[in-house]
PDB file of the backbone (N, CA, C, O) and the ligand in Angstrom, with CONECT records:
HET     ZN  A 101       1
ATOM      1  N   MET A   1      -1.379 -16.343 -49.320  1.00  0.00           N
ATOM      2  CA  MET A   1      -0.509 -16.929 -48.311  1.00  0.00           C
ATOM      3  C   MET A   1      -1.001 -18.319 -47.930  1.00  0.00           C
ATOM      4  O   MET A   1      -2.158 -18.485 -47.543  1.00  0.00           O
ATOM      5  N   SER A   2      -0.155 -19.287 -48.033  1.00  0.00           N
ATOM      6  CA  SER A   2      -0.570 -20.635 -47.668  1.00  0.00           C
ATOM      7  C   SER A   2       0.288 -21.143 -46.521  1.00  0.00           C
ATOM      8  O   SER A   2       1.266 -21.863 -46.719  1.00  0.00           O
ATOM      9  N   ASP A   3      -0.092 -20.761 -45.361  1.00  0.00           N
ATOM     10  CA  ASP A   3       0.639 -21.275 -44.197  1.00  0.00           C
ATOM     11  C   ASP A   3      -0.360 -21.858 -43.207  1.00  0.00           C
ATOM     12  O   ASP A   3      -0.453 -21.455 -42.048  1.00  0.00           O
ATOM     13  N   GLU A   4      -1.103 -22.830 -43.731  1.00  0.00           N
ATOM     14  CA  GLU A   4      -2.144 -23.435 -42.916  1.00  0.00           C
ATOM     15  C   GLU A   4      -1.551 -24.091 -41.673  1.00  0.00           C
ATOM     16  O   GLU A   4      -2.178 -24.149 -40.615  1.00  0.00           O
ATOM     17  N   ALA A   5      -0.343 -24.576 -41.833  1.00  0.00           N
ATOM     18  CA  ALA A   5       0.273 -25.299 -40.723  1.00  0.00           C
ATOM     19  C   ALA A   5       0.546 -24.361 -39.544  1.00  0.00           C
ATOM     20  O   ALA A   5       0.454 -24.758 -38.382  1.00  0.00           O
ATOM     21  N   GLY A   6       0.878 -23.124 -39.863  1.00  0.00           N
ATOM     22  CA  GLY A   6       1.248 -22.223 -38.775  1.00  0.00           C
ATOM     23  C   GLY A   6       0.100 -21.348 -38.323  1.00  0.00           C
ATOM     24  O   GLY A   6       0.264 -20.526 -37.421  1.00  0.00           O
ATOM     25  N   SER A   7      -1.046 -21.510 -38.928  1.00  0.00           N
ATOM     26  CA  SER A   7      -2.160 -20.647 -38.587  1.00  0.00           C
ATOM     27  C   SER A   7      -2.597 -20.838 -37.141  1.00  0.00           C
ATOM     28  O   SER A   7      -2.902 -19.876 -36.437  1.00  0.00           O
ATOM     29  N   SER A   8      -2.620 -22.074 -36.719  1.00  0.00           N
ATOM     30  CA  SER A   8      -3.069 -22.338 -35.359  1.00  0.00           C
ATOM     31  C   SER A   8      -2.061 -21.832 -34.335  1.00  0.00           C
ATOM     32  O   SER A   8      -2.432 -21.352 -33.264  1.00  0.00           O
ATOM     33  N   ALA A   9      -0.795 -21.947 -34.676  1.00  0.00           N
ATOM     34  CA  ALA A   9       0.243 -21.541 -33.741  1.00  0.00           C
ATOM     35  C   ALA A   9       0.325 -20.027 -33.642  1.00  0.00           C
ATOM     36  O   ALA A   9       0.913 -19.480 -32.709  1.00  0.00           O
ATOM     37  N   ARG A  10      -0.273 -19.361 -34.618  1.00  0.00           N
ATOM     38  CA  ARG A  10      -0.165 -17.916 -34.631  1.00  0.00           C
ATOM     39  C   ARG A  10      -1.166 -17.254 -33.683  1.00  0.00           C
ATOM     40  O   ARG A  10      -1.055 -16.073 -33.356  1.00  0.00           O
ATOM     41  N   LYS A  11      -2.130 -18.040 -33.259  1.00  0.00           N
ATOM     42  CA  LYS A  11      -3.115 -17.486 -32.335  1.00  0.00           C
ATOM     43  C   LYS A  11      -2.453 -17.089 -31.023  1.00  0.00           C
ATOM     44  O   LYS A  11      -1.690 -17.849 -30.426  1.00  0.00           O
ATOM     45  N   GLU A  12      -2.765 -15.900 -30.606  1.00  0.00           N
ATOM     46  CA  GLU A  12      -2.195 -15.455 -29.344  1.00  0.00           C
ATOM     47  C   GLU A  12      -3.191 -15.703 -28.215  1.00  0.00           C
ATOM     48  O   GLU A  12      -4.372 -15.373 -28.314  1.00  0.00           O
ATOM     49  N   THR A  13      -2.695 -16.270 -27.187  1.00  0.00           N
ATOM     50  CA  THR A  13      -3.570 -16.554 -26.058  1.00  0.00           C
ATOM     51  C   THR A  13      -3.873 -15.286 -25.276  1.00  0.00           C
ATOM     52  O   THR A  13      -3.096 -14.331 -25.299  1.00  0.00           O
ATOM     53  N   VAL A  14      -4.965 -15.281 -24.608  1.00  0.00           N
ATOM     54  CA  VAL A  14      -5.373 -14.097 -23.834  1.00  0.00           C
ATOM     55  C   VAL A  14      -4.497 -13.943 -22.607  1.00  0.00           C
ATOM     56  O   VAL A  14      -4.272 -12.839 -22.111  1.00  0.00           O
ATOM     57  N   THR A  15      -4.022 -15.053 -22.140  1.00  0.00           N
ATOM     58  CA  THR A  15      -3.201 -15.009 -20.931  1.00  0.00           C
ATOM     59  C   THR A  15      -1.808 -14.499 -21.268  1.00  0.00           C
ATOM     60  O   THR A  15      -0.880 -15.277 -21.487  1.00  0.00           O
ATOM     61  N   TYR A  16      -1.686 -13.212 -21.305  1.00  0.00           N
ATOM     62  CA  TYR A  16      -0.395 -12.590 -21.560  1.00  0.00           C
ATOM     63  C   TYR A  16       0.382 -12.497 -20.255  1.00  0.00           C
ATOM     64  O   TYR A  16      -0.070 -11.900 -19.278  1.00  0.00           O
ATOM     65  N   GLU A  17       1.532 -13.089 -20.268  1.00  0.00           N
ATOM     66  CA  GLU A  17       2.305 -13.123 -19.032  1.00  0.00           C
ATOM     67  C   GLU A  17       3.080 -11.828 -18.828  1.00  0.00           C
ATOM     68  O   GLU A  17       3.812 -11.384 -19.712  1.00  0.00           O
ATOM     69  N   HIS A  18       2.917 -11.258 -17.709  1.00  0.00           N
ATOM     70  CA  HIS A  18       3.662 -10.044 -17.384  1.00  0.00           C
ATOM     71  C   HIS A  18       4.104 -10.122 -15.938  1.00  0.00           C
ATOM     72  O   HIS A  18       3.316 -10.325 -15.014  1.00  0.00           O
ATOM     73  N   TRP A  19       5.388  -9.952 -15.794  1.00  0.00           N
ATOM     74  CA  TRP A  19       5.959 -10.058 -14.451  1.00  0.00           C
ATOM     75  C   TRP A  19       6.461  -8.702 -13.995  1.00  0.00           C
ATOM     76  O   TRP A  19       6.648  -7.791 -14.801  1.00  0.00           O
ATOM     77  N   CYS A  20       6.671  -8.582 -12.721  1.00  0.00           N
ATOM     78  CA  CYS A  20       7.125  -7.323 -12.135  1.00  0.00           C
ATOM     79  C   CYS A  20       8.393  -6.831 -12.827  1.00  0.00           C
ATOM     80  O   CYS A  20       9.348  -7.584 -13.017  1.00  0.00           O
ATOM     81  N   LYS A  21       8.381  -5.568 -13.195  1.00  0.00           N
ATOM     82  CA  LYS A  21       9.517  -4.974 -13.909  1.00  0.00           C
ATOM     83  C   LYS A  21      10.694  -4.690 -12.994  1.00  0.00           C
ATOM     84  O   LYS A  21      11.799  -4.409 -13.458  1.00  0.00           O
ATOM     85  N   HIS A  22      10.456  -4.765 -11.714  1.00  0.00           N
ATOM     86  CA  HIS A  22      11.524  -4.462 -10.777  1.00  0.00           C
ATOM     87  C   HIS A  22      12.668  -5.456 -10.959  1.00  0.00           C
ATOM     88  O   HIS A  22      12.449  -6.667 -10.975  1.00  0.00           O
ATOM     89  N   PRO A  23      13.900  -4.933 -11.097  1.00  0.00           N
ATOM     90  CA  PRO A  23      15.051  -5.811 -11.309  1.00  0.00           C
ATOM     91  C   PRO A  23      15.187  -6.852 -10.214  1.00  0.00           C
ATOM     92  O   PRO A  23      15.262  -6.531  -9.028  1.00  0.00           O
ATOM     93  N   GLY A  24      15.216  -8.096 -10.638  1.00  0.00           N
ATOM     94  CA  GLY A  24      15.413  -9.172  -9.679  1.00  0.00           C
ATOM     95  C   GLY A  24      14.141  -9.685  -9.069  1.00  0.00           C
ATOM     96  O   GLY A  24      14.150 -10.704  -8.378  1.00  0.00           O
ATOM     97  N   CYS A  25      13.041  -8.998  -9.310  1.00  0.00           N
ATOM     98  CA  CYS A  25      11.783  -9.423  -8.717  1.00  0.00           C
ATOM     99  C   CYS A  25      11.127 -10.457  -9.613  1.00  0.00           C
ATOM    100  O   CYS A  25      11.010 -10.263 -10.823  1.00  0.00           O
ATOM    101  N   LYS A  26      10.704 -11.545  -9.017  1.00  0.00           N
ATOM    102  CA  LYS A  26      10.112 -12.622  -9.797  1.00  0.00           C
ATOM    103  C   LYS A  26       8.622 -12.737  -9.544  1.00  0.00           C
ATOM    104  O   LYS A  26       7.988 -13.724  -9.918  1.00  0.00           O
ATOM    105  N   LYS A  27       8.078 -11.729  -8.915  1.00  0.00           N
ATOM    106  CA  LYS A  27       6.661 -11.792  -8.598  1.00  0.00           C
ATOM    107  C   LYS A  27       5.802 -11.464  -9.813  1.00  0.00           C
ATOM    108  O   LYS A  27       6.268 -10.906 -10.806  1.00  0.00           O
ATOM    109  N   TRP A  28       4.567 -11.821  -9.695  1.00  0.00           N
ATOM    110  CA  TRP A  28       3.616 -11.542 -10.764  1.00  0.00           C
ATOM    111  C   TRP A  28       3.250 -10.063 -10.777  1.00  0.00           C
ATOM    112  O   TRP A  28       2.879  -9.493  -9.751  1.00  0.00           O
ATOM    113  N   GLY A  29       3.360  -9.443 -11.969  1.00  0.00           N
ATOM    114  CA  GLY A  29       3.016  -8.031 -12.073  1.00  0.00           C
ATOM    115  C   GLY A  29       1.525  -7.852 -12.232  1.00  0.00           C
ATOM    116  O   GLY A  29       1.008  -7.804 -13.348  1.00  0.00           O
ATOM    117  N   SER A  30       0.854  -7.755 -11.139  1.00  0.00           N
ATOM    118  CA  SER A  30      -0.606  -7.654 -11.171  1.00  0.00           C
ATOM    119  C   SER A  30      -1.059  -6.234 -11.428  1.00  0.00           C
ATOM    120  O   SER A  30      -2.215  -6.001 -11.782  1.00  0.00           O
ATOM    121  N   LEU A  31      -0.160  -5.285 -11.252  1.00  0.00           N
ATOM    122  CA  LEU A  31      -0.526  -3.884 -11.415  1.00  0.00           C
ATOM    123  C   LEU A  31       0.147  -3.313 -12.652  1.00  0.00           C
ATOM    124  O   LEU A  31       1.374  -3.321 -12.760  1.00  0.00           O
ATOM    125  N   GLY A  32      -0.659  -2.818 -13.585  1.00  0.00           N
ATOM    126  CA  GLY A  32      -0.106  -2.279 -14.820  1.00  0.00           C
ATOM    127  C   GLY A  32      -0.157  -0.765 -14.828  1.00  0.00           C
ATOM    128  O   GLY A  32      -1.161  -0.163 -14.448  1.00  0.00           O
ATOM    129  N   PHE A  33       0.932  -0.156 -15.263  1.00  0.00           N
ATOM    130  CA  PHE A  33       0.993   1.298 -15.322  1.00  0.00           C
ATOM    131  C   PHE A  33       1.442   1.715 -16.707  1.00  0.00           C
ATOM    132  O   PHE A  33       2.512   1.316 -17.166  1.00  0.00           O
ATOM    133  N   ALA A  34       0.634   2.509 -17.368  1.00  0.00           N
ATOM    134  CA  ALA A  34       0.984   2.972 -18.698  1.00  0.00           C
ATOM    135  C   ALA A  34       1.330   4.451 -18.648  1.00  0.00           C
ATOM    136  O   ALA A  34       0.576   5.264 -18.111  1.00  0.00           O
ATOM    137  N   SER A  35       2.484   4.787 -19.216  1.00  0.00           N
ATOM    138  CA  SER A  35       2.891   6.184 -19.232  1.00  0.00           C
ATOM    139  C   SER A  35       2.800   6.712 -20.655  1.00  0.00           C
ATOM    140  O   SER A  35       3.654   6.405 -21.487  1.00  0.00           O
ATOM    141  N   GLY A  36       1.792   7.486 -20.934  1.00  0.00           N
ATOM    142  CA  GLY A  36       1.615   8.037 -22.269  1.00  0.00           C
ATOM    143  C   GLY A  36       1.412   6.943 -23.296  1.00  0.00           C
ATOM    144  O   GLY A  36       0.541   6.087 -23.143  1.00  0.00           O
ATOM    145  N   LYS A  37       2.220   6.974 -24.341  1.00  0.00           N
ATOM    146  CA  LYS A  37       2.079   5.995 -25.419  1.00  0.00           C
ATOM    147  C   LYS A  37       2.919   4.755 -25.176  1.00  0.00           C
ATOM    148  O   LYS A  37       2.895   3.813 -25.969  1.00  0.00           O
ATOM    149  N   GLU A  38       3.643   4.758 -24.105  1.00  0.00           N
ATOM    150  CA  GLU A  38       4.510   3.619 -23.842  1.00  0.00           C
ATOM    151  C   GLU A  38       3.694   2.390 -23.490  1.00  0.00           C
ATOM    152  O   GLU A  38       2.537   2.489 -23.082  1.00  0.00           O
ATOM    153  N   ASP A  39       4.306   1.249 -23.651  1.00  0.00           N
ATOM    154  CA  ASP A  39       3.641   0.018 -23.271  1.00  0.00           C
ATOM    155  C   ASP A  39       3.495  -0.022 -21.760  1.00  0.00           C
ATOM    156  O   ASP A  39       4.331   0.517 -21.036  1.00  0.00           O
ATOM    157  N   PRO A  40       2.454  -0.647 -21.293  1.00  0.00           N
ATOM    158  CA  PRO A  40       2.229  -0.736 -19.849  1.00  0.00           C
ATOM    159  C   PRO A  40       3.386  -1.411 -19.137  1.00  0.00           C
ATOM    160  O   PRO A  40       3.946  -2.400 -19.610  1.00  0.00           O
ATOM    161  N   GLN A  41       3.720  -0.861 -18.010  1.00  0.00           N
ATOM    162  CA  GLN A  41       4.747  -1.467 -17.184  1.00  0.00           C
ATOM    163  C   GLN A  41       4.055  -2.185 -16.044  1.00  0.00           C
ATOM    164  O   GLN A  41       3.166  -1.635 -15.395  1.00  0.00           O
ATOM    165  N   TRP A  42       4.462  -3.396 -15.812  1.00  0.00           N
ATOM    166  CA  TRP A  42       3.784  -4.201 -14.811  1.00  0.00           C
ATOM    167  C   TRP A  42       4.631  -4.345 -13.567  1.00  0.00           C
ATOM    168  O   TRP A  42       5.835  -4.594 -13.633  1.00  0.00           O
ATOM    169  N   PHE A  43       3.981  -4.185 -12.438  1.00  0.00           N
ATOM    170  CA  PHE A  43       4.685  -4.305 -11.172  1.00  0.00           C
ATOM    171  C   PHE A  43       3.835  -5.095 -10.188  1.00  0.00           C
ATOM    172  O   PHE A  43       2.613  -5.171 -10.314  1.00  0.00           O
ATOM    173  N   CYS A  44       4.495  -5.668  -9.228  1.00  0.00           N
ATOM    174  CA  CYS A  44       3.766  -6.308  -8.159  1.00  0.00           C
ATOM    175  C   CYS A  44       3.359  -5.219  -7.160  1.00  0.00           C
ATOM    176  O   CYS A  44       3.801  -4.075  -7.267  1.00  0.00           O
ATOM    177  N   ALA A  45       2.533  -5.576  -6.213  1.00  0.00           N
ATOM    178  CA  ALA A  45       2.034  -4.582  -5.258  1.00  0.00           C
ATOM    179  C   ALA A  45       3.172  -3.964  -4.452  1.00  0.00           C
ATOM    180  O   ALA A  45       3.069  -2.844  -3.952  1.00  0.00           O
ATOM    181  N   GLU A  46       4.243  -4.713  -4.341  1.00  0.00           N
ATOM    182  CA  GLU A  46       5.353  -4.243  -3.515  1.00  0.00           C
ATOM    183  C   GLU A  46       6.211  -3.205  -4.238  1.00  0.00           C
ATOM    184  O   GLU A  46       6.822  -2.345  -3.604  1.00  0.00           O
ATOM    185  N   HIS A  47       6.252  -3.292  -5.557  1.00  0.00           N
ATOM    186  CA  HIS A  47       7.133  -2.421  -6.333  1.00  0.00           C
ATOM    187  C   HIS A  47       6.384  -1.450  -7.230  1.00  0.00           C
ATOM    188  O   HIS A  47       6.971  -0.867  -8.141  1.00  0.00           O
ATOM    189  N   GLN A  48       5.132  -1.276  -6.987  1.00  0.00           N
ATOM    190  CA  GLN A  48       4.392  -0.357  -7.849  1.00  0.00           C
ATOM    191  C   GLN A  48       4.968   1.048  -7.732  1.00  0.00           C
ATOM    192  O   GLN A  48       5.232   1.534  -6.632  1.00  0.00           O
ATOM    193  N   PRO A  49       5.159   1.692  -8.878  1.00  0.00           N
ATOM    194  CA  PRO A  49       5.784   3.017  -8.899  1.00  0.00           C
ATOM    195  C   PRO A  49       4.908   4.079  -8.249  1.00  0.00           C
ATOM    196  O   PRO A  49       3.712   4.173  -8.524  1.00  0.00           O
ATOM    197  N   GLU A  50       5.510   4.858  -7.403  1.00  0.00           N
ATOM    198  CA  GLU A  50       4.750   5.898  -6.706  1.00  0.00           C
ATOM    199  C   GLU A  50       4.368   7.035  -7.643  1.00  0.00           C
ATOM    200  O   GLU A  50       3.418   7.775  -7.390  1.00  0.00           O
ATOM    201  N   TRP A  51       5.135   7.162  -8.743  1.00  0.00           N
ATOM    202  CA  TRP A  51       4.901   8.279  -9.661  1.00  0.00           C
ATOM    203  C   TRP A  51       3.591   8.149 -10.395  1.00  0.00           C
ATOM    204  O   TRP A  51       3.188   9.051 -11.128  1.00  0.00           O
ATOM    205  N   LYS A  52       2.929   7.037 -10.201  1.00  0.00           N
ATOM    206  CA  LYS A  52       1.655   6.881 -10.887  1.00  0.00           C
ATOM    207  C   LYS A  52       0.466   7.069  -9.963  1.00  0.00           C
ATOM    208  O   LYS A  52      -0.676   7.139 -10.417  1.00  0.00           O
ATOM    209  N   LEU A  53       0.728   7.149  -8.689  1.00  0.00           N
ATOM    210  CA  LEU A  53      -0.361   7.258  -7.737  1.00  0.00           C
ATOM    211  C   LEU A  53      -1.067   8.602  -7.846  1.00  0.00           C
ATOM    212  O   LEU A  53      -2.248   8.720  -7.522  1.00  0.00           O
ATOM    213  N   ASN A  54      -0.330   9.623  -8.308  1.00  0.00           N
ATOM    214  CA  ASN A  54      -0.914  10.955  -8.392  1.00  0.00           C
ATOM    215  C   ASN A  54      -1.561  11.231  -9.745  1.00  0.00           C
ATOM    216  O   ASN A  54      -2.203  12.263  -9.940  1.00  0.00           O
ATOM    217  N   ALA A  55      -1.386  10.314 -10.658  1.00  0.00           N
ATOM    218  CA  ALA A  55      -1.888  10.552 -12.008  1.00  0.00           C
ATOM    219  C   ALA A  55      -3.412  10.535 -12.068  1.00  0.00           C
ATOM    220  O   ALA A  55      -3.990  10.720 -13.139  1.00  0.00           O
TER     221      ALA A  55
HETATM  222 ZN    ZN A 101       8.080  -6.635  -7.605  1.00  0.00          ZN2+
END
């Protein structure tokens, strides 16, 4: 594979942006909740799902 030009652009930064999953919420999802094998769902402190507090 010779894609030297795109090699640098392919690097993924550590700063993965994740925002609150709550519809309409534009806050930063500082709290991540993973349910089983699903990808983590991110919520702000205001919209964090209660169903995870007992886990
Ligand atoms: Zn929120």
